[in-house]
C-alpha positions, 0 to 999 in steps of 0.5 A: 500500500502506498500511504500517500495514495491511501490518504488522498483516497481517504480524503476524497472518500470522506468528502463524497460519502461523509466522514462518519460513514467512512470512519464507521467502515473502518471501525470493525476492520481487522486483518481479514478485511483491512486489505480490501479497505486499503484497496478500495481507498487507494485505488478506487477513491484516489486513483479513479475518483481523483482522475481529472477526466471526469468531475465527481458529479459525473462519476456519481451519476455513473455509479448510480447507473452501474449500481442499479444494473448490478442490483447492489442496494446497500452500495446504491444508498451510499452513492445516492448520498454521495451524488447529493453531496456532489451536486446531483439533484433529486430530479436528475437521480430520478432520470438516471433511474428511469434510464436504467429501467429501460436498459437494466430492467424495471425491477432493478430501477424500482428498487433503486427508486425505493432506496433513494427515497430512504436516503432522501428521508434520512437526509431531510430532502 
């Protein structure tokens, strides 16, 4: 692990997902799963999220689409919060899910709408 890359990724991860969530994700980490946290933080959150080619807002929109396609509701909820933090509006999130309904399936999109509404309620928006 490259400590500098990890720290840069950790900063980005906290900015997008919220420090509380990120800190909680490390709270119960042990020798078994710490390598995964390091991998995700160093490569996903630094090497990819910090690339100059796309802004965070665009990356968030892409993640919502991909997580709907993969039917990953836990990660989707997390990234709905991140999308809001990155300036994506509720209306735009709705449009993303409508688009995914056609290409990924209506059941997956319906589940994404449900999960997003849970996040909106939690965030008071």
